C-alpha positions in Angstrom: 134.6 146.4 106.5 132.0 143.7 106.0 134.4 140.9 104.8 136.6 141.6 107.8 133.6 141.3 110.2 132.6 138.0 108.5 136.1 136.6 108.7 136.3 137.5 112.3 132.9 135.9 113.1 134.0 132.7 111.3 137.3 132.7 113.3 135.3 133.0 116.6 133.0 130.1 115.9 135.4 127.6 114.3 136.7 125.2 116.9 140.4 124.9 117.3 141.6 121.4 116.4 142.9 119.4 119.3 143.4 115.8 120.2 140.5 115.6 122.7 137.6 116.4 120.3 138.5 113.9 117.6 138.9 114.5 113.9 137.3 117.6 112.3 136.6 118.3 108.7 134.8 121.1 106.8 132.5 121.1 103.8 131.3 124.1 101.9 131.0 125.7 98.5 133.6 128.2 97.3 131.5 131.0 96.2 132.8 134.6 96.5 132.3 136.1 99.9 131.6 134.1 103.0 132.3 130.7 101.4 135.8 131.7 100.4 136.4 133.3 103.8 135.2 130.1 105.5 137.5 127.9 103.3 140.5 130.2 104.0 139.9 130.1 107.8 139.5 126.3 107.8 142.6 125.8 105.7 144.6 128.2 107.9 143.7 125.9 110.9 145.0 122.9 109.0 141.6 121.2 108.8 140.7 119.1 105.8 138.2 120.9 103.5 135.9 119.4 100.9 134.6 121.9 98.3 131.2 121.2 96.8 130.8 123.0 93.5 127.6 123.1 91.4 129.6 123.0 88.1 133.1 122.1 87.0 135.6 124.7 87.9 135.9 126.2 84.4 132.2 126.9 84.4 132.0 127.9 88.1 134.8 130.5 87.6 132.6 132.5 85.2 130.6 133.9 88.1 133.7 135.5 89.7 135.7 138.7 89.2 139.4 138.1 88.6 140.4 138.9 92.2 137.5 136.8 93.6 138.5 133.8 91.4 142.2 134.2 92.4 141.2 133.7 96.1 138.7 130.9 95.4 141.0 129.0 93.1 143.9 129.3 95.7 141.6 127.7 98.3 140.4 125.0 95.8 144.0 124.1 95.1 144.4 123.3 98.8 141.1 121.4 99.2 141.3 117.8 100.3 138.6 117.0 97.8 136.6 119.0 95.2 133.2 117.4 94.4 130.9 118.5 91.7 127.3 118.3 93.1 124.9 119.5 90.4 121.7 121.0 91.7 118.6 119.0 91.1 115.4 120.3 89.7 
């Protein structure tokens, strides 16, 4: 299944946090699909995650199905920071 393959690839490339490499943090959006899978993997590793959204959450959520928003909102609730970064242009 494609989401499983993407999640597996993310797991393989994410570094494992350890004391020798210094602090790590992650930044991404929370769109359905790879963004949500990335956020879940980062959070599972205990890394701080900053979510960058193009709109406030209420507006952002309109682009999701109910199951997709359930996953994305669960990740957003665990984000270190949620920043609204409107697109220019």
